[in-house]
Backbone as JSON, one array per atom type, in Angstrom:
{
  "sequence": "MEKWEGKTAIVTGASAGIGDAIARDLVKHGINVVALARRMDRLEKLKEQLKNEKGKLIPIKCDVSDKASIDAAFEQIEKEVGTVQILVNNAGIAHFKMIFGDDDSIEDTITNTINTNFLGLVRVSRKAYKLMKKSDDHGIIINIGSVAGHNASFEFPLNVYAGTKHAVRAVTESMRQELNKLKDTKIRVCEISPGAVESEITADFFSKPEIKKHIGENKIPILKGSDLAQTVQFMLMTPYDVNITELIVRPASGS",
  "N": [[-14.0, -64.73, 3.03], [-13.87, -67.44, 2.66], [-14.56, -68.46, 0.11], [-12.3, -68.26, -1.4], [-10.56, -70.01, -0.43], [-8.04, -72.54, -0.8], [-7.52, -71.8, -3.27], [-5.35, -70.13, -5.7], [-2.98, -67.5, -5.41], [-1.0, -64.88, -6.79], [1.54, -62.79, -5.59], [3.36, -60.02, -6.06], [6.53, -58.46, -5.33], [6.93, -59.46, -2.73], [8.73, -59.76, -0.68], [8.93, -57.93, 1.34], [7.6, -55.28, 3.35], [4.36, -54.09, 2.17], [3.81, -56.13, 0.4], [4.78, -58.47, 1.7], [3.14, -58.44, 4.01], [0.6, -58.76, 2.79], [0.92, -61.31, 1.58], [1.39, -62.98, 3.72], [-1.14, -62.8, 5.06], [-2.93, -63.73, 3.29], [-2.08, -66.42, 2.98], [-2.65, -67.36, 5.6], [-5.31, -67.36, 5.54], [-5.83, -69.57, 4.09], [-5.21, -69.54, 1.4], [-3.19, -70.43, -1.34], [-0.07, -69.02, -1.99], [1.86, -67.73, -4.48], [4.85, -66.31, -4.19], [6.46, -63.63, -5.41], [9.62, -62.1, -5.86], [12.76, -60.34, -5.79], [14.53, -61.06, -3.78], [15.4, -63.93, -2.7], [16.18, -65.19, -0.43], [14.77, -63.88, 1.56], [12.15, -64.57, 0.93], [12.32, -67.35, 1.27], [12.66, -67.46, 3.96], [10.12, -66.39, 4.79], [8.49, -68.32, 3.88], [9.18, -70.45, 5.62], [8.24, -69.32, 8.02], [5.57, -69.5, 7.64], [4.83, -72.07, 7.5], [3.04, -73.67, 9.01], [0.53, -72.77, 8.5], [-2.87, -72.42, 7.1], [-2.85, -72.15, 4.28], [-0.29, -72.32, 1.69], [3.07, -71.11, 1.03], [4.76, -70.34, -1.89], [7.74, -69.71, -3.0], [9.17, -67.76, -5.53], [11.85, -66.55, -7.56], [11.8, -63.37, -8.95], [12.3, -60.53, -10.96], [10.43, -57.82, -11.57], [11.0, -55.74, -13.18], [12.3, -56.66, -15.32], [11.79, -58.24, -18.28], [12.52, -60.85, -19.11], [12.94, -62.17, -16.77], [10.41, -62.1, -15.72], [9.12, -63.79, -17.63], [10.48, -66.18, -17.24], [9.82, -66.7, -14.5], [7.01, -67.11, -14.72], [6.88, -69.36, -16.36], [7.82, -71.28, -14.64], [5.79, -71.02, -12.59], [3.52, -71.98, -14.16], [4.26, -74.52, -14.54], [4.61, -75.6, -11.9], [2.26, -74.81, -10.46], [0.09, -74.38, -12.24], [-2.58, -73.12, -12.61], [-3.94, -69.86, -11.72], [-5.97, -67.66, -9.49], [-5.95, -65.24, -8.33], [-4.35, -62.06, -8.47], [-2.01, -59.94, -7.09], [-0.67, -57.05, -7.8], [1.87, -55.66, -6.49], [4.6, -54.95, -6.42], [6.89, -52.26, -6.29], [8.93, -49.29, -6.7], [10.51, -46.37, -5.41], [12.43, -43.35, -5.78], [14.04, -40.73, -4.33], [14.84, -38.43, -6.07], [15.56, -35.71, -8.31], [14.04, -34.93, -11.42], [15.19, -32.94, -12.97], [17.65, -32.78, -11.75], [21.21, -32.83, -10.88], [22.32, -35.29, -10.55], [23.99, -37.99, -12.05], [22.95, -40.47, -12.18], [20.25, -40.41, -12.57], [18.95, -40.97, -15.02], [19.05, -43.87, -15.13], [17.58, -44.33, -12.89], [15.0, -43.21, -13.57], [14.3, -44.96, -15.79], [14.24, -47.49, -14.5], [12.27, -47.07, -12.58], [9.99, -46.78, -14.16], [9.96, -49.26, -15.47], [9.57, -50.99, -13.39], [7.3, -50.12, -11.8], [5.3, -49.72, -13.74], [5.47, -51.01, -16.46], [6.26, -53.53, -15.58], [4.09, -54.24, -14.11], [2.05, -54.34, -16.05], [3.04, -56.4, -17.73], [3.14, -58.62, -15.95], [0.5, -58.82, -15.43], [-0.64, -59.54, -17.89], [0.49, -62.14, -18.2], [-0.54, -63.44, -15.98], [-3.32, -63.33, -16.36], [-3.73, -65.09, -18.49], [-3.29, -67.46, -17.19], [-5.45, -67.35, -15.37], [-7.6, -67.51, -17.09], [-7.18, -70.03, -18.12], [-7.91, -71.48, -15.82], [-10.58, -71.28, -15.84], [-12.23, -70.1, -13.83], [-13.43, -67.95, -11.25], [-11.76, -64.79, -11.09], [-9.37, -62.25, -9.89], [-7.67, -59.27, -10.35], [-5.61, -57.21, -8.53], [-4.37, -54.12, -8.43], [-1.82, -52.4, -6.89], [-1.65, -49.06, -6.28], [-1.1, -45.64, -5.53], [-1.64, -42.77, -3.57], [-0.26, -40.85, -4.79], [-0.84, -41.2, -7.4], [-3.16, -39.81, -7.7], [-2.7, -37.22, -7.03], [-0.06, -35.29, -7.81], [1.27, -33.41, -6.42], [3.71, -32.89, -4.36], [5.89, -32.09, -1.69], [8.45, -32.92, -1.89], [10.93, -34.16, -4.14], [10.05, -36.73, -6.42], [10.57, -37.59, -8.82], [9.66, -39.62, -11.57], [7.84, -41.13, -10.31], [5.2, -40.54, -9.29], [4.05, -40.13, -11.84], [4.17, -42.85, -12.84], [2.34, -44.01, -11.05], [-0.1, -42.59, -11.7], [-0.25, -43.68, -14.18], [-0.77, -46.35, -13.56], [-3.32, -46.26, -12.47], [-4.79, -45.43, -14.75], [-4.27, -47.53, -16.55], [-5.38, -49.62, -15.17], [-8.15, -49.12, -15.44], [-8.32, -49.27, -18.2], [-7.82, -51.98, -18.55], [-10.06, -52.93, -17.25], [-12.12, -52.01, -19.0], [-11.46, -53.47, -21.25], [-11.85, -56.09, -20.45], [-14.63, -55.96, -20.17], [-15.23, -55.54, -22.96], [-14.34, -57.98, -23.95], [-16.28, -59.53, -22.79], [-15.79, -60.92, -20.49], [-16.78, -61.87, -17.72], [-16.03, -63.23, -15.49], [-13.58, -62.46, -14.56], [-12.22, -59.81, -12.64], [-10.96, -56.48, -12.21], [-9.11, -54.18, -10.28], [-8.0, -51.23, -8.38], [-5.93, -50.16, -5.73], [-5.22, -47.32, -3.83], [-2.97, -46.39, -1.81], [-1.98, -44.27, 1.02], [1.04, -43.07, 2.61], [2.83, -45.84, 3.57], [4.17, -48.03, 6.09], [7.28, -49.02, 5.3], [10.29, -50.2, 3.61], [10.85, -48.28, 1.79], [9.57, -45.85, 2.79], [10.83, -45.69, 5.23], [13.42, -45.11, 4.46], [12.91, -42.64, 3.28], [12.01, -41.04, 5.47], [14.31, -41.03, 6.96], [16.04, -39.31, 5.86], [18.12, -36.39, 6.09], [17.13, -33.85, 5.23], [14.41, -34.28, 5.25], [13.95, -34.91, 7.86], [14.65, -32.4, 8.98], [12.64, -30.83, 7.98], [10.13, -31.95, 8.94], [10.65, -31.97, 11.68], [10.17, -32.87, 15.01], [7.72, -33.96, 14.64], [5.28, -36.48, 14.44], [4.51, -38.44, 11.77], [1.44, -39.51, 10.51], [1.0, -42.83, 9.52], [0.32, -45.71, 7.45], [0.09, -49.17, 8.21], [1.51, -52.28, 6.83], [-0.19, -54.32, 7.36], [-2.63, -53.03, 7.39], [-3.07, -52.6, 4.66], [-3.13, -55.26, 3.86], [-5.64, -56.02, 5.04], [-7.26, -54.48, 3.59], [-7.07, -55.58, 0.99], [-8.26, -57.94, 1.63], [-10.88, -57.07, 2.04], [-11.48, -56.25, -0.66], [-11.43, -58.87, -1.84], [-13.51, -60.11, -0.54], [-15.88, -59.06, -1.62], [-18.91, -59.67, -3.46], [-18.87, -61.82, -6.36], [-20.05, -60.48, -8.51], [-19.69, -57.87, -8.08], [-17.62, -55.08, -8.5], [-15.32, -53.15, -7.09], [-13.86, -50.63, -8.37], [-11.88, -48.8, -7.69], [-9.96, -47.69, -4.83], [-9.22, -45.54, -2.26], [-6.93, -45.3, 0.32], [-6.21, -44.03, 3.42], [-4.4, -42.82, 6.39], [-6.24, -42.26, 9.37], [-5.93, -39.79, 10.41], [-4.02, -36.76, 9.69], [-2.35, -35.39, 6.79]],
  "CA": [[-12.71, -65.2, 2.43], [-13.88, -68.8, 2.45], [-14.71, -68.79, -1.31], [-11.0, -68.25, -2.0], [-9.68, -71.11, 0.24], [-7.6, -73.57, -1.7], [-7.25, -71.09, -4.61], [-3.89, -69.65, -5.79], [-2.69, -66.09, -5.59], [0.38, -64.39, -6.98], [1.8, -61.53, -4.94], [4.68, -59.36, -6.44], [7.15, -57.58, -4.26], [6.4, -60.15, -1.52], [9.78, -60.08, 0.28], [8.99, -56.88, 2.36], [6.52, -54.16, 3.37], [3.04, -54.42, 1.85], [3.77, -57.46, -0.28], [5.04, -59.37, 2.81], [1.95, -58.43, 4.83], [-0.52, -59.37, 2.03], [1.21, -62.77, 1.37], [1.16, -63.65, 5.05], [-2.57, -62.74, 5.37], [-3.66, -64.71, 2.27], [-1.7, -67.87, 3.36], [-3.31, -67.61, 6.83], [-6.75, -67.55, 5.18], [-6.04, -70.83, 3.34], [-4.86, -69.4, -0.01], [-1.81, -70.77, -1.75], [0.5, -67.79, -2.51], [3.09, -67.67, -5.21], [5.45, -64.99, -3.7], [7.53, -63.17, -6.33], [10.51, -61.0, -5.41], [14.14, -60.54, -6.16], [15.38, -61.54, -2.65], [14.87, -65.28, -2.4], [16.41, -65.47, 1.03], [13.64, -63.39, 2.4], [11.05, -65.35, 0.58], [12.48, -68.63, 1.92], [12.33, -67.23, 5.49], [8.73, -66.21, 4.98], [7.89, -69.69, 3.69], [9.41, -71.21, 6.9], [7.41, -68.77, 9.12], [4.19, -69.74, 7.41], [4.72, -73.53, 7.16], [1.91, -74.39, 9.7], [-0.7, -72.08, 8.25], [-3.8, -73.18, 6.26], [-2.36, -72.25, 2.93], [1.21, -72.52, 1.67], [3.79, -70.04, 0.31], [5.64, -70.85, -2.97], [8.62, -68.63, -3.38], [9.86, -67.76, -6.91], [12.62, -65.33, -7.74], [11.36, -62.55, -10.12], [12.51, -59.06, -11.03], [9.4, -57.42, -12.53], [11.54, -54.78, -14.09], [13.01, -57.47, -16.37], [10.82, -59.09, -18.96], [13.05, -62.16, -19.17], [12.79, -62.63, -15.44], [8.88, -62.45, -15.65], [8.91, -64.96, -18.45], [11.06, -67.38, -16.53], [8.99, -66.98, -13.39], [5.73, -67.69, -15.16], [7.13, -70.73, -16.89], [7.89, -72.04, -13.32], [4.45, -70.96, -12.03], [2.63, -72.81, -14.81], [4.75, -75.89, -14.29], [4.44, -75.98, -10.48], [0.97, -74.5, -9.98], [-0.86, -74.54, -13.23], [-3.51, -71.9, -12.84], [-4.09, -68.85, -10.52], [-7.14, -66.94, -9.39], [-5.76, -63.83, -7.69], [-3.05, -61.44, -8.65], [-1.79, -58.66, -6.42], [0.55, -56.35, -8.34], [2.32, -54.81, -5.39], [6.0, -54.48, -6.54], [7.09, -50.91, -6.76], [10.01, -48.61, -6.08], [10.52, -44.9, -5.39], [13.68, -42.8, -5.44], [13.97, -39.34, -4.03], [15.75, -37.69, -6.93], [14.87, -34.8, -9.16], [14.13, -35.13, -12.89], [16.15, -31.96, -13.44], [18.85, -32.74, -10.85], [22.54, -33.01, -11.49], [22.77, -36.67, -10.32], [24.07, -38.67, -13.35], [22.12, -41.8, -12.19], [18.76, -40.19, -12.75], [18.45, -41.72, -16.21], [18.72, -45.27, -14.77], [16.47, -44.22, -11.89], [13.71, -43.06, -14.25], [13.93, -46.21, -16.53], [13.94, -48.61, -13.57], [10.97, -46.81, -11.91], [8.88, -47.0, -15.13], [9.91, -50.67, -15.75], [9.09, -51.71, -12.29], [6.01, -49.68, -11.32], [4.21, -49.68, -14.76], [5.65, -52.03, -17.42], [6.22, -54.79, -14.93], [2.69, -54.52, -13.63], [1.39, -54.69, -17.24], [3.52, -57.68, -18.22], [2.72, -59.7, -15.06], [-1.0, -58.94, -15.51], [-0.86, -60.33, -19.09], [0.77, -63.61, -17.93], [-1.47, -63.99, -14.97], [-4.57, -63.37, -17.04], [-3.75, -66.33, -19.34], [-3.48, -68.61, -16.23], [-6.77, -67.22, -14.88], [-8.48, -67.97, -18.14], [-6.96, -71.4, -18.18], [-8.55, -72.1, -14.76], [-12.05, -71.26, -15.96], [-12.84, -69.89, -12.47], [-13.51, -66.5, -10.96], [-10.4, -64.31, -10.79], [-9.37, -60.8, -9.65], [-6.42, -58.56, -10.4], [-5.57, -56.07, -7.63], [-3.16, -53.27, -8.64], [-1.5, -51.44, -5.75], [-1.18, -47.8, -6.8], [-0.65, -44.7, -4.59], [-2.25, -41.48, -3.56], [0.6, -40.11, -5.79], [-1.47, -41.34, -8.7], [-4.26, -38.89, -7.73], [-2.17, -35.88, -6.84], [1.42, -35.32, -7.87], [1.78, -32.23, -5.71], [4.41, -33.29, -3.21], [6.92, -31.13, -1.33], [9.7, -33.51, -2.15], [11.03, -34.75, -5.45], [9.81, -38.19, -6.53], [10.77, -37.73, -10.28], [8.51, -40.12, -12.32], [7.0, -42.0, -9.44], [3.77, -40.08, -9.37], [3.6, -40.4, -13.22], [3.87, -44.27, -12.94], [1.13, -44.25, -10.3], [-1.18, -42.16, -12.53], [-0.43, -44.68, -15.26], [-1.39, -47.56, -13.05], [-4.78, -46.03, -12.34], [-5.33, -45.46, -16.09], [-4.26, -48.93, -17.21], [-6.43, -50.49, -14.52], [-9.43, -48.76, -16.1], [-8.27, -49.83, -19.62], [-8.05, -53.4, -18.36], [-11.56, -53.17, -16.93], [-12.9, -51.82, -20.25], [-11.1, -54.64, -22.18], [-12.58, -57.32, -19.93], [-16.03, -55.77, -20.63], [-15.34, -55.74, -24.35], [-14.23, -59.46, -24.11], [-17.37, -60.17, -22.13], [-15.17, -61.73, -19.51], [-17.47, -61.52, -16.52], [-15.48, -63.95, -14.37], [-12.39, -61.72, -14.04], [-12.34, -58.39, -12.28], [-9.64, -55.74, -12.02], [-9.33, -53.01, -9.38], [-6.8, -50.46, -7.94], [-5.93, -49.6, -4.35], [-4.26, -46.17, -3.75], [-2.68, -46.1, -0.34], [-1.11, -43.17, 1.46], [2.34, -43.61, 3.1], [2.75, -47.11, 4.29], [5.34, -48.41, 6.69], [8.01, -49.97, 4.4], [11.67, -49.81, 3.4], [10.88, -46.99, 1.03], [9.22, -44.78, 3.69], [11.93, -45.66, 6.24], [14.52, -44.44, 3.78], [12.46, -41.28, 3.1], [12.0, -40.28, 6.77], [15.67, -40.93, 7.56], [16.81, -38.23, 5.13], [18.34, -35.23, 6.9], [16.33, -32.75, 4.8], [13.1, -34.55, 5.65], [13.96, -34.7, 9.32], [14.67, -31.03, 9.26], [11.29, -30.24, 7.64], [9.11, -32.44, 9.86], [11.06, -31.88, 13.06], [9.8, -34.0, 15.92], [6.37, -34.29, 14.38], [5.05, -37.93, 14.04], [3.68, -38.39, 10.58], [0.53, -40.68, 10.5], [1.4, -43.78, 8.47], [-0.43, -47.01, 7.46], [0.88, -50.38, 8.35], [1.33, -53.25, 5.81], [-1.44, -55.11, 7.72], [-3.79, -52.3, 6.97], [-3.3, -52.87, 3.27], [-3.67, -56.62, 3.71], [-7.08, -56.11, 5.33], [-7.91, -53.74, 2.41], [-7.13, -56.61, -0.01], [-9.3, -58.89, 2.07], [-12.16, -56.38, 1.74], [-11.76, -56.46, -2.03], [-11.71, -60.32, -2.14], [-14.84, -60.53, 0.09], [-17.04, -58.5, -2.29], [-19.51, -60.69, -4.34], [-18.24, -61.93, -7.73], [-20.6, -59.62, -9.5], [-19.36, -56.55, -7.62], [-16.29, -54.68, -8.78], [-14.93, -51.87, -6.57], [-12.82, -50.35, -9.29], [-10.79, -47.91, -7.1], [-10.15, -47.51, -3.44], [-8.17, -44.73, -1.69], [-6.77, -45.66, 1.74], [-5.28, -43.09, 4.05], [-4.52, -42.88, 7.83], [-7.5, -41.54, 9.73], [-5.54, -38.43, 10.64], [-2.84, -36.38, 8.88], [-2.52, -34.88, 5.47]],
  "C": [[-12.8, -66.71, 2.13], [-13.98, -69.22, 0.99], [-13.35, -68.88, -1.98], [-10.06, -69.33, -1.36], [-9.32, -72.13, -0.83], [-7.22, -73.02, -3.04], [-5.79, -70.54, -4.52], [-3.79, -68.2, -6.07], [-1.22, -65.81, -5.93], [0.43, -63.05, -6.34], [3.26, -61.01, -5.35], [5.22, -58.48, -5.38], [6.85, -58.17, -2.87], [7.42, -60.28, -0.47], [9.76, -58.99, 1.4], [7.75, -56.0, 2.25], [5.15, -54.72, 3.12], [2.9, -55.76, 1.35], [3.89, -58.61, 0.81], [3.74, -59.59, 3.54], [0.77, -59.1, 4.05], [-0.27, -60.9, 1.89], [0.94, -63.51, 2.63], [-0.38, -63.8, 5.28], [-3.29, -63.73, 4.45], [-3.36, -66.18, 2.63], [-2.46, -68.2, 4.68], [-4.8, -67.89, 6.61], [-6.87, -68.82, 4.18], [-5.83, -70.71, 1.75], [-3.42, -69.71, -0.31], [-1.15, -69.59, -2.48], [1.79, -68.05, -3.23], [3.71, -66.21, -5.03], [6.63, -64.72, -4.66], [8.32, -61.97, -5.81], [11.95, -61.28, -5.86], [14.98, -61.23, -5.03], [14.86, -62.93, -2.16], [15.22, -65.68, -0.96], [15.32, -65.0, 1.94], [12.38, -64.19, 2.18], [11.14, -66.82, 1.22], [12.22, -68.54, 3.48], [10.89, -67.08, 5.67], [8.03, -67.51, 4.85], [7.99, -70.54, 5.02], [8.46, -70.66, 7.96], [5.94, -69.18, 8.87], [3.86, -71.26, 7.2], [3.57, -74.25, 7.91], [0.62, -73.61, 9.45], [-1.62, -72.88, 7.32], [-3.37, -73.31, 4.78], [-0.78, -72.49, 2.83], [1.84, -71.42, 0.76], [4.78, -70.77, -0.72], [6.51, -69.74, -3.46], [9.3, -68.77, -4.72], [10.57, -66.48, -7.16], [12.08, -64.63, -9.1], [11.63, -61.08, -9.95], [11.51, -58.6, -12.01], [9.84, -56.37, -13.5], [12.16, -55.34, -15.37], [12.07, -58.5, -16.97], [11.28, -60.57, -18.94], [12.87, -62.88, -17.89], [11.3, -62.98, -15.21], [8.64, -63.67, -16.47], [9.34, -66.32, -17.75], [10.19, -67.75, -15.27], [7.66, -67.63, -13.69], [5.81, -69.1, -15.77], [7.12, -71.68, -15.66], [6.51, -72.12, -12.72], [3.51, -71.95, -12.81], [3.03, -74.3, -14.61], [4.39, -76.35, -12.91], [3.04, -75.8, -10.03], [-0.13, -74.77, -10.98], [-1.75, -73.39, -13.5], [-3.47, -71.04, -11.56], [-5.45, -68.21, -10.62], [-7.05, -65.48, -8.99], [-4.41, -63.39, -8.08], [-3.0, -60.16, -7.92], [-0.5, -58.07, -6.98], [0.91, -55.27, -7.35], [3.79, -54.22, -5.62], [6.15, -52.98, -6.97], [8.28, -50.37, -6.06], [9.79, -47.01, -6.2], [11.9, -44.38, -5.02], [13.53, -41.24, -5.28], [14.95, -38.5, -4.74], [14.95, -36.8, -7.8], [15.05, -35.06, -10.64], [15.2, -34.11, -13.46], [17.4, -31.76, -12.52], [20.15, -33.03, -11.56], [23.08, -34.49, -11.33], [22.77, -37.55, -11.69], [23.28, -40.01, -13.36], [20.63, -41.56, -12.44], [18.19, -40.89, -13.93], [18.09, -43.19, -15.92], [17.6, -45.31, -13.78], [15.09, -44.17, -12.61], [13.36, -44.38, -15.02], [13.56, -47.37, -15.55], [12.58, -48.36, -12.91], [9.88, -47.14, -12.81], [8.79, -48.56, -15.32], [9.33, -51.45, -14.61], [7.62, -51.39, -11.92], [4.9, -49.83, -12.44], [4.42, -50.97, -15.73], [5.65, -53.37, -16.8], [4.87, -55.29, -14.55], [1.87, -55.02, -14.87], [1.7, -56.15, -17.71], [3.05, -58.83, -17.32], [1.22, -59.86, -15.19], [-1.31, -59.76, -16.75], [-0.61, -61.79, -18.85], [-0.23, -64.17, -17.01], [-2.92, -64.17, -15.55], [-4.71, -64.71, -17.82], [-3.94, -67.51, -18.38], [-4.85, -68.57, -15.52], [-7.78, -67.77, -15.8], [-8.46, -69.47, -18.24], [-7.71, -72.17, -17.03], [-10.11, -72.18, -14.86], [-12.76, -71.02, -14.67], [-12.9, -68.41, -12.34], [-12.12, -66.05, -10.65], [-10.48, -62.84, -10.54], [-7.85, -60.39, -9.8], [-6.49, -57.27, -9.62], [-4.32, -55.33, -7.88], [-2.97, -52.28, -7.52], [-0.9, -50.09, -6.36], [-0.65, -46.88, -5.64], [-1.53, -43.48, -4.66], [-1.6, -40.52, -4.52], [-0.05, -40.18, -7.05], [-2.75, -40.47, -8.79], [-3.82, -37.42, -7.66], [-0.7, -35.88, -6.87], [2.05, -34.09, -7.1], [2.4, -32.61, -4.4], [5.51, -32.18, -2.91], [8.33, -31.6, -1.66], [9.77, -34.16, -3.48], [10.91, -36.22, -5.53], [10.02, -38.52, -8.04], [9.57, -38.39, -10.94], [7.6, -41.07, -11.55], [5.51, -41.74, -9.6], [3.26, -40.35, -10.81], [3.3, -41.91, -13.43], [2.61, -44.68, -12.23], [-0.14, -43.8, -11.01], [-1.38, -43.17, -13.66], [-1.06, -45.97, -14.83], [-2.95, -47.4, -12.9], [-5.41, -46.16, -13.81], [-5.3, -46.74, -16.7], [-5.16, -49.83, -16.51], [-7.78, -50.28, -15.14], [-9.43, -49.33, -17.53], [-8.44, -51.33, -19.52], [-9.46, -53.8, -18.05], [-12.4, -53.15, -18.17], [-12.6, -53.01, -21.24], [-11.87, -55.85, -21.75], [-14.15, -57.15, -20.28], [-16.18, -56.08, -22.18], [-15.2, -57.27, -24.76], [-15.32, -60.25, -23.56], [-16.92, -61.19, -21.2], [-15.69, -61.29, -18.16], [-16.91, -62.18, -15.24], [-14.26, -63.26, -13.73], [-12.59, -60.34, -13.79], [-10.97, -57.76, -12.06], [-9.89, -54.45, -11.24], [-8.03, -52.44, -8.96], [-6.98, -50.01, -6.53], [-4.88, -48.51, -4.31], [-4.02, -45.9, -2.31], [-1.89, -44.85, -0.17], [0.23, -43.73, 1.86], [2.08, -44.83, 3.91], [4.14, -47.46, 4.81], [6.08, -49.45, 5.83], [9.49, -49.48, 4.38], [11.73, -48.44, 2.69], [10.58, -45.77, 1.98], [10.25, -44.64, 4.71], [13.08, -44.92, 5.78], [14.15, -42.94, 3.63], [12.58, -40.5, 4.36], [13.34, -40.23, 7.47], [16.52, -39.86, 6.89], [16.94, -36.97, 5.9], [17.44, -34.01, 6.56], [14.91, -32.93, 5.19], [12.98, -34.35, 7.13], [13.87, -33.24, 9.69], [13.27, -30.4, 8.97], [10.22, -30.67, 8.59], [9.48, -32.2, 11.33], [10.76, -33.06, 13.89], [8.43, -34.5, 15.64], [6.37, -35.76, 13.89], [4.05, -37.88, 12.86], [2.74, -39.6, 10.65], [0.93, -41.56, 9.26], [0.58, -45.11, 8.6], [0.58, -48.11, 7.67], [0.56, -51.34, 7.1], [0.05, -54.08, 6.13], [-2.71, -54.36, 7.37], [-4.19, -52.59, 5.5], [-3.74, -54.4, 3.04], [-5.09, -56.82, 4.07], [-7.89, -55.49, 4.18], [-8.04, -54.77, 1.24], [-8.23, -57.58, 0.39], [-10.71, -58.32, 1.73], [-12.49, -56.56, 0.2], [-12.18, -57.91, -2.45], [-13.05, -60.71, -1.6], [-16.06, -59.96, -0.59], [-17.56, -59.67, -3.15], [-18.83, -60.69, -5.71], [-18.78, -60.97, -8.76], [-20.45, -58.14, -9.09], [-17.89, -56.17, -7.92], [-16.0, -53.26, -8.2], [-13.66, -51.5, -7.32], [-11.56, -49.61, -8.67], [-11.05, -47.63, -5.72], [-8.98, -46.69, -2.91], [-8.11, -45.01, -0.12], [-5.74, -44.8, 2.45], [-5.33, -43.36, 5.59], [-5.67, -41.99, 8.24], [-7.18, -40.11, 10.11], [-4.26, -38.06, 9.84], [-3.18, -35.98, 7.49], [-2.17, -35.93, 4.35]]
}
């Protein structure tokens, strides 16, 4: 990790769960982290908690489902930081509703899920790439996908969530091929597909009466945010001329 000390990373969805864990870990390794999220109060609290670490946390409000919010955030990033070398596209949402359900809010749910999980990732990547090019340094884009992007066969409705995660895998490969076409050997792009991770999303899922009824008293194996932070570390520690394009991460036991 030493080669990244003093460099700058952007982490989206940094106010909770996986994003919080990744941001903490990077700062502790001497990387300056631009933490993007909608909840500034949580980012400010995280900044205070990390004030004595090797790196520093720079909180910036950003809703990745909103193009104007992304544009404003990157204006601030360019002004305050200048260039970046690492991007972790982590922000994501999931709602347990059916595409063919009677809930009138499903239209908004579908739009918001696509805008957050896919369009937001693409837009943030485009902005971050320009700042990576400006730095004329080695850079890496790490997209956080899901095992749902490999297999959409779940017992419970996730509407377009799995579709967006399949799209993340596909667009990651498209980005990799574009970088090859551009002969940009300094910047790599990869995707991590975790299984269920301890987060607000999974806490909401396992609290639902129908889920509790289904699993009973069984304890479902689940990853921690720190497991994903260490996985990101693994990606960062690979040599500059090595690109692990895709990595699936699951608990050691369970389905």
